[in-house]
PAZAPA-4460 file (N, C-alpha, C; in steps of 0.05 Angstrom, whole numbers, plus 32768, in hexadecimal, padded with zeros to 4 digits):
% residues 303
    n_x    n_y    n_z   ca_x   ca_y   ca_z    c_x    c_y    c_z   seq   type   mol
   8B42   8D27   8850   8B47   8D23   8836   8B2F   8D0F   8826     1      X     A
   8B28   8D1D   8811   8B0F   8D0F   8800   8B18   8CFC   87ED     2      X     A
   8B07   8CEF   87E5   8B0A   8CDA   87CC   8B15   8CE7   87B7     3      X     A
   8B08   8D03   87AF   8B17   8D10   879A   8B35   8D16   879B     4      X     A
   8B3D   8D1C   87B1   8B58   8D1D   87B6   8B6D   8D07   87AF     5      X     A
   8B60   8CED   87AE   8B6D   8CD3   87A8   8B6C   8CCA   878C     6      X     A
   8B5E   8CDE   877D   8B57   8CD8   875F   8B71   8CDB   8751     7      X     A
   8B7A   8CCE   8742   8B93   8CD9   8733   8B88   8CCC   8714     8      X     A
   8B99   8CDD   8701   8B95   8CD8   86E7   8BA7   8CC1   86DD     9      X     A
   8B9A   8CB3   86CB   8BA1   8C99   86B9   8BA0   8C9C   869E    10      X     A
   8BB9   8C93   869A   8BBE   8C97   8676   8BC8   8C7B   866F    11      X     A
   8BB9   8C6C   8661   8BC7   8C51   865D   8BBB   8C4B   8640    12      X     A
   8BD0   8C40   862D   8BC9   8C39   860F   8BBC   8C4C   8605    13      X     A
   8BC2   8C6A   8609   8BB8   8C80   85FC   8B9A   8C87   8603    14      X     A
   8B93   8C7D   8617   8B77   8C85   8627   8B7D   8C90   8641    15      X     A
   8B70   8CAA   8643   8B6D   8CB7   865C   8B57   8CB0   866F    16      X     A
   8B5B   8CAD   8687   8B47   8CA9   8699   8B52   8CB1   86B8    17      X     A
   8B46   8CA3   86CE   8B4F   8CAA   86E4   8B54   8C8E   86F5    18      X     A
   8B5F   8C90   870E   8B5D   8C79   871F   8B59   8C85   8739    19      X     A
   8B4C   8C73   8750   8B54   8C7A   8768   8B64   8C71   8774    20      X     A
   8B77   8C78   8784   8B8F   8C6F   8791   8B8E   8C72   87B2    21      X     A
   8B81   8C63   87C2   8B87   8C64   87DB   8B9F   8C55   87E7    22      X     A
   8BB2   8C62   87F1   8BD0   8C54   87F8   8BC6   8C4A   8816    23      X     A
   8BD4   8C33   8816   8BD4   8C25   8834   8BEA   8C34   8844    24      X     A
   8BE4   8C39   8860   8BF2   8C40   8874   8C0A   8C33   887E    25      X     A
   8C0A   8C16   8875   8C1C   8C03   887F   8C25   8BF5   8866    26      X     A
   8C3D   8BF3   8862   8C4E   8BE2   884E   8C46   8BC8   8849    27      X     A
   8C3D   8BBA   8860   8C38   8BA0   885B   8C1B   8B98   8855    28      X     A
   8C0D   8BA9   8853   8BF3   8BA5   884A   8BF0   8B9D   882C    29      X     A
   8BD6   8B94   8829   8BD9   8B8C   8809   8BC9   8B9F   87FA    30      X     A
   8BD0   8B97   87E0   8BC8   8BAD   87C9   8BB0   8BA0   87B9    31      X     A
   8B9B   8BB3   87BD   8B7D   8BA5   87BA   8B78   8BB9   879B    32      X     A
   8B72   8BA6   8787   8B64   8BB3   876E   8B4B   8BB6   876C    33      X     A
   8B45   8BC7   876A   8B21   8BC8   876F   8B18   8BCF   874F    34      X     A
   8B03   8BBE   8744   8AF7   8BC1   872D   8ADB   8BC9   8732    35      X     A
   8AD0   8BDD   8725   8AB5   8BE2   8726   8AA4   8BD7   870F    36      X     A
   8A8E   8BDA   8713   8A77   8BC8   8700   8A6E   8BDA   86ED    37      X     A
   8A5B   8BD1   86DB   8A52   8BE0   86C5   8A44   8BFE   86C2    38      X     A
   8A31   8C02   86D8   8A25   8C1E   86D9   8A38   8C2A   86F0    39      X     A
   8A4F   8C31   86EA   8A5C   8C38   8702   8A73   8C4D   86F9    40      X     A
   8A7D   8C54   8711   8A95   8C6B   870C   8AA4   8C65   8729    41      X     A
   8ABD   8C74   872A   8AC9   8C73   8742   8ABC   8C81   8758    42      X     A
   8AAE   8C95   8754   8AA1   8C9F   876B   8A87   8C8F   8773    43      X     A
   8A79   8C7B   875F   8A65   8C6B   8769   8A72   8C54   8780    44      X     A
   8A8B   8C52   877A   8A99   8C38   878B   8AA7   8C44   87A0    45      X     A
   8AA7   8C5E   87A5   8AB8   8C6A   87B4   8AB2   8C5C   87D2    46      X     A
   8A9E   8C5A   87DC   8A91   8C4F   87F5   8AA3   8C36   87F7    47      X     A
   8AA1   8C27   87E2   8AAB   8C05   87E9   8AC9   8C0D   87E9    48      X     A
   8AD8   8C1D   87DB   8AF3   8C1E   87D9   8AFA   8C27   87F4    49      X     A
   8AEC   8C39   8801   8AF6   8C40   881A   8AF1   8C29   8831    50      X     A
   8AE0   8C1A   882C   8ADB   8C04   883F   8AF4   8BF3   883D    51      X     A
   8AFA   8BEC   8824   8B13   8BD6   881C   8B2E   8BE6   8824    52      X     A
   8B2E   8BFE   8827   8B47   8C05   882D   8B4F   8C02   884C    53      X     A
   8B41   8BF5   8859   8B4B   8BED   8876   8B5B   8BD3   8872    54      X     A
   8B5B   8BC4   885A   8B6A   8BAA   8856   8B84   8BB2   8845    55      X     A
   8B8A   8BCC   883C   8BA1   8BD0   882B   8B9B   8BE5   8818    56      X     A
   8BAE   8BEB   8809   8BAD   8BFF   87F2   8B96   8BF6   87DD    57      X     A
   8B88   8C09   87D5   8B74   8C04   87C2   8B78   8C17   87AA    58      X     A
   8B7A   8C09   8792   8B78   8C18   877B   8B61   8C0C   876A    59      X     A
   8B4F   8C26   8760   8B3C   8C1F   874D   8B3C   8C30   8732    60      X     A
   8B45   8C26   871F   8B43   8C34   8703   8B2D   8C32   86F6    61      X     A
   8B2D   8C44   86E5   8B18   8C45   86CE   8B1A   8C2E   86BC    62      X     A
   8B02   8C26   86B1   8B00   8C18   869B   8B00   8C2A   867F    63      X     A
   8B10   8C22   866C   8B08   8C36   8651   8AEE   8C39   864B    64      X     A
   8AE0   8C52   864C   8ABF   8C53   8643   8AB1   8C59   8659    65      X     A
   8ABB   8C51   8674   8AAC   8C57   868A   8ABA   8C68   869E    66      X     A
   8AAC   8C78   86AC   8AB4   8C8C   86C0   8AC0   8CA4   86B4    67      X     A
   8AB9   8CA5   869E   8AC8   8CC0   8691   8AE0   8CBA   8681    68      X     A
   8AE7   8CA4   8682   8B01   8C9E   8673   8AFB   8C96   8656    69      X     A
   8B0F   8CA2   8646   8B0D   8C9E   8628   8B05   8C7F   8623    70      X     A
   8AF5   8C7D   860D   8AF1   8C66   8607   8B02   8C59   85EF    71      X     A
   8B01   8C3C   85EF   8B12   8C2D   85D7   8B0A   8C3A   85BB    72      X     A
   8AF2   8C47   85B9   8AED   8C51   8599   8B02   8C68   8596    73      X     A
   8B09   8C72   85A6   8B19   8C8B   85A3   8B36   8C81   8592    74      X     A
   8B3D   8C6C   8599   8B55   8C5D   8591   8B50   8C48   857C    75      X     A
   8B36   8C4A   8570   8B34   8C3A   855A   8B2B   8C19   8565    76      X     A
   8B26   8C14   857B   8B21   8BF9   8585   8B05   8BF9   8591    77      X     A
   8AF7   8BE3   8598   8AE1   8BDC   8599   8ADF   8BD3   85BC    78      X     A
   8ACE   8BDA   85CD   8ACD   8BD3   85ED   8AC6   8BB5   85EE    79      X     A
   8AD6   8BA3   85DC   8ACE   8B8A   85E6   8AD6   8B7E   85FB    80      X     A
   8AD0   8B68   8608   8AD5   8B5E   8622   8AF2   8B52   861F    81      X     A
   8B01   8B4C   860C   8B18   8B4B   8606   8B2B   8B60   860A    82      X     A
   8B22   8B6E   85FD   8B33   8B91   85FE   8B34   8B9A   8619    83      X     A
   8B1C   8B96   8629   8B1B   8B9F   8641   8B2C   8B8F   8652    84      X     A
   8B30   8B73   864E   8B40   8B64   865B   8B5E   8B69   865B    85      X     A
   8B63   8B71   8641   8B7F   8B77   863C   8B85   8B8F   8645    86      X     A
   8B75   8BA3   8648   8B7C   8BBF   8657   8B7E   8BB9   8672    87      X     A
   8B71   8BA7   8680   8B75   8BA5   869B   8B90   8B94   869F    88      X     A
   8B97   8B83   8690   8BAE   8B76   8693   8BC7   8B87   8691    89      X     A
   8BC2   8B9C   867D   8BD7   8BAF   8679   8BDA   8BC4   8694    90      X     A
   8BC5   8BC9   869D   8BC3   8BD9   86B6   8BD2   8BC8   86CE    91      X     A
   8BC8   8BB4   86CF   8BD5   8BA1   86E6   8BF8   8BA2   86E2    92      X     A
   8C00   8B9E   86CE   8C19   8B99   86C9   8C2B   8BB0   86CB    93      X     A
   8C1C   8BC9   86C5   8C27   8BE7   86C4   8C23   8BEC   86E4    94      X     A
   8C14   8BEC   86F0   8C10   8BF1   870F   8C1D   8BE2   8721    95      X     A
   8C1E   8BC8   871B   8C25   8BB6   8735   8C3D   8BA8   8730    96      X     A
   8C45   8BA2   8719   8C63   8B9A   8715   8C62   8B7C   8722    97      X     A
   8C76   8B7C   8734   8C79   8B61   8740   8C67   8B5E   875D    98      X     A
   8C54   8B71   8762   8C49   8B6B   8778   8C2D   8B5A   8771    99      X     A
   8C2A   8B4D   8787   8C10   8B3E   878B   8BF9   8B50   8792   100      X     A
   8BE3   8B4D   8788   8BC8   8B5C   878E   8BB4   8B48   8791   101      X     A
   8B9C   8B56   879B   8B85   8B4A   87A2   8B70   8B59   8792   102      X     A
   8B62   8B4B   8781   8B4F   8B5B   8771   8B2D   8B56   877D   103      X     A
   8B24   8B6D   877F   8B08   8B6E   8787   8AF9   8B76   8771   104      X     A
   8AE5   8B6B   8764   8ADD   8B70   874D   8ABD   8B70   874C   105      X     A
   8AAE   8B86   8744   8A93   8B88   8749   8A85   8B81   8731   106      X     A
   8A74   8B6E   872F   8A60   8B6A   8719   8A6F   8B64   86FF   107      X     A
   8A6A   8B79   86EB   8A7B   8B7A   86CF   8A98   8B7F   86D5   108      X     A
   8AA1   8B89   86E8   8ABE   8B88   86EC   8ACD   8B70   86F3   109      X     A
   8AB7   8B5C   86FF   8AC1   8B42   8702   8AC0   8B30   86EA   110      X     A
   8AB1   8B37   86D7   8AAF   8B2C   86B8   8ACA   8B34   86A9   111      X     A
   8AD5   8B4A   86B0   8AEA   8B53   86A2   8B04   8B47   86AF   112      X     A
   8B05   8B48   86CA   8B18   8B3C   86D5   8B1D   8B1A   86CE   113      X     A
   8B07   8B0D   86CE   8B08   8AF5   86C6   8B13   8AED   86A9   114      X     A
   8B08   8AFE   8697   8B14   8AFE   867A   8B31   8B04   867A   115      X     A
   8B37   8B13   868A   8B57   8B1D   868F   8B68   8B03   8699   116      X     A
   8B5D   8AF6   86AD   8B6E   8ADE   86B5   8B6D   8ACA   86A3   117      X     A
   8B55   8AC4   8694   8B55   8AAD   8680   8B6A   8AB8   8668   118      X     A
   8B68   8ACF   8661   8B75   8AD9   8649   8B9A   8ADB   8654   119      X     A
   8B9E   8AE0   866C   8BBA   8AE6   8671   8BBB   8AD7   868C   120      X     A
   8BC1   8AB9   8687   8BC4   8AAC   869E   8BDD   8AAF   86AE   121      X     A
   8BF3   8ABA   86A5   8C06   8AC1   86B8   8BFC   8AD4   86CD   122      X     A
   8BED   8AE3   86CB   8BE3   8AF9   86DF   8BD7   8AE8   86F8   123      X     A
   8BCF   8ACE   86F1   8BC4   8AC3   8706   8BCF   8AC1   871F   124      X     A
   8BEA   8AC0   8719   8BFF   8AB8   8737   8C02   8AD7   873E   125      X     A
   8BF7   8AEC   8736   8BFD   8B03   8746   8BE7   8B08   8752   126      X     A
   8BCE   8AFC   8754   8BBC   8AFB   8762   8BB6   8AEF   877D   127      X     A
   8BBB   8AFB   8795   8BB6   8AEB   87AD   8B9E   8AE7   87B5   128      X     A
   8B8C   8AF6   87B0   8B6B   8AF0   87B5   8B5C   8AFD   879B   129      X     A
   8B46   8AEF   8794   8B36   8AF7   877F   8B17   8AF8   878F   130      X     A
   8B0F   8B10   878F   8AF0   8B17   8796   8AE1   8B20   8784   131      X     A
   8AC8   8B0E   877B   8AB6   8B14   8770   8AA2   8B23   877D   132      X     A
   8A98   8B35   8779   8A82   8B48   8789   8A69   8B4A   8774   133      X     A
   8A58   8B35   8779   8A41   8B2E   8767   8A48   8B33   874F   134      X     A
   8A5E   8B24   8746   8A68   8B1B   872B   8A57   8B08   8721   135      X     A
   8A60   8B03   8707   8A53   8AE6   86F6   8A62   8ADE   86E1   136      X     A
   8A62   8ACC   86D5   8A6E   8ABC   86C1   8A60   8ABB   86A7   137      X     A
   8A43   8AB5   86A4   8A38   8AAF   868E   8A1C   8ABD   868D   138      X     A
   8A14   8ABD   8673   89FC   8ACB   8670   89E4   8AC0   867E   139      X     A
   89E0   8AA7   8682   89C9   8A97   868D   89CE   8AA1   86AA   140      X     A
   89DE   8AB0   86B6   89E0   8AB5   86D5   89C9   8ACA   86D7   141      X     A
   89C1   8AD9   86C5   89AE   8AEE   86C9   8992   8AE2   86CC   142      X     A
   8985   8AEE   86DC   8966   8AE6   86E3   8950   8AF3   86D0   143      X     A
   8958   8B04   86BD   8947   8B14   86AB   8934   8AFC   869B   144      X     A
   8919   8B09   869B   8903   8AF8   8689   8910   8AFA   866E   145      X     A
   8906   8AE9   865B   890A   8AE9   863C   8908   8B04   8630   146      X     A
   88F0   8B0D   8638   88E6   8B26   8633   88F8   8B40   8637   147      X     A
   8902   8B3E   864E   8910   8B52   8659   892C   8B53   864E   148      X     A
   8939   8B37   864B   8953   8B34   863D   8954   8B3D   8623   149      X     A
   893D   8B3A   8615   8940   8B41   85F9   893A   8B5E   85F5   150      X     A
   892C   8B68   8605   892A   8B89   8609   8947   8B96   860A   151      X     A
   8957   8B8B   861D   896E   8B96   8626   8982   8B91   8611   152      X     A
   8982   8B79   8605   8993   8B73   85EC   898F   8B85   85D6   153      X     A
   8972   8B85   85D0   896E   8B96   85B8   8974   8BB5   85B7   154      X     A
   896E   8BC2   85D2   8974   8BDB   85D9   8991   8BDC   85D6   155      X     A
   899F   8BCE   85E3   89BF   8BD1   85E2   89C8   8BD0   85C5   156      X     A
   89BB   8BBD   85B5   89C7   8BBB   8596   89C5   8BD5   8589   157      X     A
   89AD   8BE3   858A   89A5   8BF5   857B   89B3   8C0D   8585   158      X     A
   89BD   8C16   859D   89C7   8C2C   85A6   89E6   8C27   85AA   159      X     A
   89F4   8C0F   85A2   8A0C   8C0F   85A1   8A17   8C19   8586   160      X     A
   8A0B   8C1F   8570   8A10   8C30   855C   8A1A   8C4E   855C   161      X     A
   8A27   8C56   854F   8A2E   8C72   8557   8A1A   8C88   8553   162      X     A
   8A09   8C88   8540   89F5   8C9E   853C   89E1   8C9B   8550   163      X     A
   89D1   8C83   8559   89C1   8C7C   856D   89CB   8C83   8585   164      X     A
   89E5   8C7F   8588   89F5   8C83   85A8   89F5   8C9B   85A5   165      X     A
   89F5   8CB1   8598   89F7   8CCB   8596   89DB   8CD5   85A0   166      X     A
   89C5   8CCC   8598   89AD   8CD1   8597   89A7   8CC9   85BA   167      X     A
   89AE   8CB1   85C1   89A8   8CAA   85DB   89B7   8CBA   85EE   168      X     A
   89D2   8CC1   85E9   89DC   8CD5   85FC   89D0   8CF0   8600   169      X     A
   89C9   8CFC   85E7   89C3   8D19   85EC   89A4   8D1F   85EE   170      X     A
   8996   8D07   85E7   8977   8D0C   85EE   896D   8CF9   85FF   171      X     A
   8970   8CDE   8600   8968   8CCA   8612   8973   8CD4   862E   172      X     A
   898E   8CD7   862D   899B   8CD9   8646   89A0   8CFA   8650   173      X     A
   898B   8D0E   8646   898D   8D22   8650   8981   8D25   866D   174      X     A
   8987   8D35   867C   8981   8D37   8696   8961   8D37   8699   175      X     A
   8950   8D44   868C   8934   8D4B   868E   892A   8D31   868C   176      X     A
   8933   8D21   866F   8929   8D06   866D   892E   8CEC   8682   177      X     A
   8948   8CF1   868F   894B   8CDC   869D   893A   8CE1   86BA   178      X     A
   893A   8CFA   86C3   892B   8CFE   86DC   890D   8CF7   86D6   179      X     A
   8900   8CFB   86C0   88E6   8CF7   86B9   88DD   8CD7   86B7   180      X     A
   88F2   8CCA   86A4   88EE   8CB5   869C   88FC   8C9C   86AB   181      X     A
   8918   8C9F   86B5   8929   8C8C   86BC   8920   8C82   86D5   182      X     A
   8910   8C91   86EC   890D   8C88   8704   88F7   8C74   8700   183      X     A
   88EC   8C75   86EB   88D4   8C62   86E7   88D7   8C45   86E0   184      X     A
   88F5   8C44   86D9   88FC   8C2D   86C9   8902   8C17   86E2   185      X     A
   8901   8BFD   86D6   8906   8BE6   86EA   891D   8BE7   86F9   186      X     A
   8937   8BEF   86EF   894B   8BEE   86FE   894C   8C0A   8715   187      X     A
   8942   8C1D   8710   8943   8C36   871F   892D   8C31   8738   188      X     A
   8919   8C24   872C   8907   8C1D   8747   8917   8C0D   875F   189      X     A
   8923   8BFC   8755   8936   8BEB   8767   8949   8BFD   8774   190      X     A
   8951   8C10   8769   896C   8C1F   8776   8961   8C31   8783   191      X     A
   894A   8C3D   877F   8940   8C55   8792   892B   8C4F   87A6   192      X     A
   8920   8C32   87A6   8909   8C2B   87B9   890E   8C31   87D4   193      X     A
   8923   8C2F   87DF   8928   8C32   87FA   8937   8C4B   8804   194      X     A
   8936   8C5C   87EF   8943   8C77   87F7   892D   8C8C   87FE   195      X     A
   8933   8CA3   880C   8925   8CB6   8815   8923   8CCA   87FB   196      X     A
   8910   8CDA   87FE   890E   8CF3   87EA   892A   8CFE   87E2   197      X     A
   8933   8D08   87F6   894D   8D14   87F7   8965   8D04   87E7   198      X     A
   8965   8CEC   87F1   8977   8CD6   87EC   896F   8CCF   87CB   199      X     A
   8958   8CCA   87C5   894F   8CC7   87A8   8959   8CDE   8794   200      X     A
   8955   8CF4   879E   8961   8D0C   878C   897D   8D0D   8789   201      X     A
   8989   8D08   879E   89A5   8D07   879F   89AE   8CEF   8784   202      X     A
   89A3   8CD7   8789   89A8   8CBD   877A   89A2   8CC7   875F   203      X     A
   898C   8CD1   875A   8985   8CDC   873E   899A   8CEC   8733   204      X     A
   89A5   8CFE   873F   89BA   8D13   8737   89CF   8CFE   8733   205      X     A
   89D5   8CEB   8741   89EE   8CDD   873B   89ED   8CC8   8725   206      X     A
   89D5   8CBF   8722   89CA   8CB2   870A   89D4   8CBD   86EF   207      X     A
   89C8   8CD7   86ED   89D2   8CE7   86D5   89F0   8CE7   86D4   208      X     A
   89FB   8CEA   86E8   8A1F   8CED   86E7   8A27   8CD7   86D9   209      X     A
   8A1A   8CBB   86E0   8A23   8CA3   86DC   8A1D   8CA5   86BC   210      X     A
   8A08   8CA3   86B8   89FE   8CA1   8698   8A12   8CB4   8684   211      X     A
   8A18   8CC9   8693   8A26   8CDD   8682   8A43   8CD7   8680   212      X     A
   8A4C   8CCA   8693   8A68   8CC4   8695   8A72   8CAB   8688   213      X     A
   8A5F   8C9A   8681   8A60   8C7D   8672   8A58   8C80   8656   214      X     A
   8A6E   8C7E   8646   8A6E   8C7D   8628   8A56   8C6E   861B   215      X     A
   8A44   8C7A   8611   8A27   8C69   8606   8A31   8C52   85FC   216      X     A
   8A45   8C51   85E3   8A49   8C39   85D4   8A54   8C28   85E6   217      X     A
   8A6B   8C2E   85F6   8A74   8C1D   8607   8A66   8C0C   861B   218      X     A
   8A52   8C1D   8626   8A3E   8C16   8633   8A2A   8BFB   8627   219      X     A
   8A21   8C04   860F   8A0F   8BF3   8602   8A21   8BD9   85F8   220      X     A
   8A38   8BDD   85F1   8A48   8BC8   85E3   8A4E   8BB2   85FC   221      X     A
   8A51   8BB9   8614   8A58   8BAE   862B   8A3F   8B9F   8633   222      X     A
   8A2B   8BAA   8635   8A10   8BA3   8638   8A0E   8B88   8625   223      X     A
   8A11   8B89   860F   8A11   8B72   85FE   8A24   8B5F   8608   224      X     A
   8A39   8B60   860F   8A50   8B4F   8619   8A44   8B3C   8630   225      X     A
   8A35   8B4F   8642   8A2E   8B41   8659   8A14   8B2E   8657   226      X     A
   8A03   8B3A   8640   89EB   8B27   863C   89F3   8B11   8629   227      X     A
   8A0B   8B12   861D   8A14   8AF9   860F   8A2B   8AE9   861A   228      X     A
   8A30   8AF0   8630   8A4B   8AE9   863F   8A4C   8AC9   8640   229      X     A
   8A65   8AC1   863B   8A6F   8AA2   8643   8A8C   8AA0   864D   230      X     A
   8A92   8AA7   8665   8AA9   8AA6   866F   8AB5   8A8B   8678   231      X     A
   8A9F   8A73   8674   8AA3   8A58   867D   8AB6   8A49   8666   232      X     A
   8AC2   8A54   8657   8AD3   8A46   8644   8AEC   8A41   864C   233      X     A
   8AF7   8A4E   8660   8B13   8A47   8665   8B16   8A48   8687   234      X     A
   8B25   8A3A   8691   8B25   8A39   86AE   8B38   8A4A   86B9   235      X     A
   8B36   8A53   86CF   8B49   8A63   86DF   8B55   8A56   86F9   236      X     A
   8B6B   8A52   86FA   8B76   8A3D   8710   8B7B   8A50   8724   237      X     A
   8B67   8A56   8734   8B67   8A65   874D   8B4A   8A63   875B   238      X     A
   8B4D   8A67   8776   8B2F   8A6B   8783   8B20   8A82   877F   239      X     A
   8B08   8A88   8780   8AFB   8A9D   877B   8AEA   8AA1   8796   240      X     A
   8AEE   8AB9   87A3   8AD9   8ABE   87BA   8AC1   8AD0   87B1   241      X     A
   8AAE   8AC9   87B2   8A94   8AD4   87A6   8A82   8ADE   87BD   242      X     A
   8A79   8AF7   87BA   8A64   8B07   87CB   8A4A   8B07   87BB   243      X     A
   8A39   8AF9   87C6   8A1F   8AF1   87BD   8A0A   8B04   87C9   244      X     A
   89EF   8B0C   87BC   89E0   8B1F   87CA   89C3   8B10   87C4   245      X     A
   89B5   8B0A   87DA   899B   8AF5   87D9   8989   8B05   87C9   246      X     A
   8985   8B20   87CC   8974   8B30   87BD   897C   8B3E   87A2   247      X     A
   8995   8B2F   879B   899F   8B39   8780   898C   8B37   876C   248      X     A
   8982   8B4D   875E   896D   8B4D   8748   8978   8B4E   872F   249      X     A
   8991   8B44   872B   899E   8B3B   8710   89A5   8B20   870F   250      X     A
   89AE   8B11   8723   89BB   8AF7   871C   89AB   8AE5   872D   251      X     A
   89AE   8ACD   8721   89A6   8AB3   8734   89BD   8AA8   8742   252      X     A
   89BE   8AA8   8759   89DB   8AA2   8769   89DD   8A87   8767   253      X     A
   89CD   8A6E   8764   89D1   8A53   8764   89DF   8A51   8747   254      X     A
   89D5   8A5E   872E   89E2   8A5F   8716   89FD   8A69   8717   255      X     A
   8A05   8A7C   8722   8A1C   8A8D   8723   8A31   8A7C   872E   256      X     A
   8A29   8A6F   8742   8A3B   8A57   8752   8A43   8A43   873E   257      X     A
   8A35   8A36   8735   8A34   8A21   8721   8A4A   8A2B   8708   258      X     A
   8A48   8A41   86FE   8A58   8A48   86EA   8A74   8A52   86F4   259      X     A
   8A74   8A5C   870D   8A8D   8A62   871A   8A9E   8A4C   8721   260      X     A
   8A92   8A34   8726   8A9D   8A17   872E   8AAD   8A11   8712   261      X     A
   8A9E   8A18   86FD   8AA9   8A0F   86E0   8AC4   8A1F   86DB   262      X     A
   8ACA   8A39   86E5   8ADE   8A4A   86DD   8AF1   8A49   86EF   263      X     A
   8AED   8A45   870A   8B00   8A49   871D   8B06   8A2F   872B   264      X     A
   8B1E   8A2A   8738   8B26   8A13   8744   8B18   8A0D   875E   265      X     A
   8B0D   8A28   876B   8AF9   8A22   8784   8AE9   8A3B   8783   266      X     A
   8AD5   8A3A   8791   8AC1   8A49   8798   8AB9   8A4E   87B6   267      X     A
   8ABF   8A67   87BC   8AB9   8A70   87DC   8AA0   8A86   87DD   268      X     A
   8A89   8A7C   87E2   8A74   8A91   87E5   8A74   8AA1   87FF   269      X     A
   8A6E   8ABC   87FB   8A6A   8ACF   8815   8A4F   8ADF   8811   270      X     A
   8A3F   8AD5   8823   8A20   8AE1   8820   8A20   8B00   882C   271      X     A
   8A1A   8B13   881A   8A14   8B2C   8829   89F7   8B31   8827   272      X     A
   89F2   8B45   8840   89D5   8B48   8844   89D1   8B67   8836   273      X     A
   89C6   8B65   881D   89C1   8B7E   8810   89A7   8B80   8804   274      X     A
   8997   8B8F   8800   897D   8B98   87F1   8981   8B93   87D6   275      X     A
   8999   8B99   87CA   8998   8B98   87AB   89B4   8B8D   87A1   276      X     A
   89B7   8B88   878A   89D0   8B81   877D   89E6   8B8B   8789   277      X     A
   89E6   8BAA   8790   89FB   8BBA   8797   89EE   8BD1   87AB   278      X     A
   8A02   8BDD   87B7   89F9   8BF1   87C9   89ED   8C0B   87B9   279      X     A
   89E4   8C1D   87CA   89D5   8C34   87BA   89F0   8C3F   87AA   280      X     A
   89E4   8C4D   8795   89FF   8C5C   8781   8A06   8C71   8799   281      X     A
   89FA   8C7B   87A5   8A07   8C94   87BD   8A0D   8C88   87DA   282      X     A
   8A13   8C6A   87D8   8A19   8C62   87F1   8A35   8C6C   87F9   283      X     A
   8A36   8C72   8815   8A51   8C77   881D   8A62   8C61   8827   284      X     A
   8A77   8C5F   8838   8A83   8C4A   8841   8A74   8C3A   8852   285      X     A
   8A65   8C45   8866   8A53   8C36   8877   8A3B   8C26   886B   286      X     A
   8A32   8C35   885A   8A1A   8C27   884A   8A23   8C12   8835   287      X     A
   8A3B   8C16   8831   8A4A   8C03   881B   8A50   8BEA   882A   288      X     A
   8A58   8BED   8845   8A67   8BD4   8852   8A5A   8BBB   8854   289      X     A
   8A3B   8BB8   884E   8A2E   8BA5   8850   8A32   8B8F   8838   290      X     A
   8A41   8B9B   8821   8A45   8B89   880C   8A5E   8B7B   8810   291      X     A
   8A6E   8B7A   882A   8A86   8B6A   882C   8A80   8B5E   8849   292      X     A
   8A75   8B45   884A   8A6E   8B33   885D   8A8A   8B30   886F   293      X     A
   8A82   8B2B   8883   8A98   8B23   889C   8AAA   8B0D   8896   294      X     A
   8A9D   8AF9   8885   8AAF   8AE4   887C   8AC5   8AE9   8867   295      X     A
   8ABF   8AFF   8857   8AD0   8B06   8842   8AE5   8B1D   8851   296      X     A
   8AD8   8B2D   8862   8AEE   8B3C   8870   8B02   8B2B   887F   297      X     A
   8AFC   8B15   8885   8B11   8B08   8896   8B23   8AFA   8882   298      X     A
   8B1C   8AF8   8869   8B30   8AEC   8852   8B41   8B04   884F   299      X     A
   8B38   8B1C   8849   8B44   8B32   8844   8B5A   8B3A   8857   300      X     A
   8B56   8B36   8875   8B63   8B3F   888D   8B7D   8B2C   888A   301      X     A
   8B7C   8B13   8882   8B90   8B04   888A   8B9F   8AF9   8871   302      X     A
   8B96   8B02   885B   8BA4   8AF9   8845   8BB9   8B0C   8839   303      X     A
***
């Protein structure tokens, strides 16, 4: 059975998307809610989902505007962090009802999960383990230079509007432009640097898929949300298990830890040995396994 065989339709609040459901073979195993990051989809995170499946049932839903799911704009709403948090809270209430869950949230997914727990504190008691996988809490966690930060912020602001977003989607994101220009960008160089020619070509094809299945305005709006983020204004009364990567090209791990101490009642770090912020976008279960250190696996096994 393939990953595609385990993808189910998702219809919530008038928005249609998908969710990956890997059921547990044992009734006493945990329920794991896996949340993907920003430039992502169910397929990108499939290897991580398969790795986590050994610890229990895994469910990974789309976020509105990501992975091919309808965006909030379809129902007259904006993809604000608060709206994404409310969406996630609704999903948890509908999906899990009286069950306890383990949340494993990647990067931007952790930002949404944190805001959800801040806005809906009654859900804190439903979460037995909260895992941040290279997540963050504040805009100052980024390691970007001032020049690079302003470039990303300006670019996102311009293309978050409707007409510029259409231009971006159908001109800038055309396959020929992506193949010609994207591989030369700072982010792509990091992603492709350790790949063979065949793997790099496969990764480029998947990059095109990712850029096309993530709605442009949602992508740009949430980029602005990340670059202006401050999730440190309200505490969450539970500990967080945080997976850090020494070679993370996006975040300063020391500053991330300082901010997480402000938000959560305790902070437990698990250091992953990776070459980048995240596994390759074409990573399978084995290649993704390095993102889950043994110390975290021990937590997932016993909790």
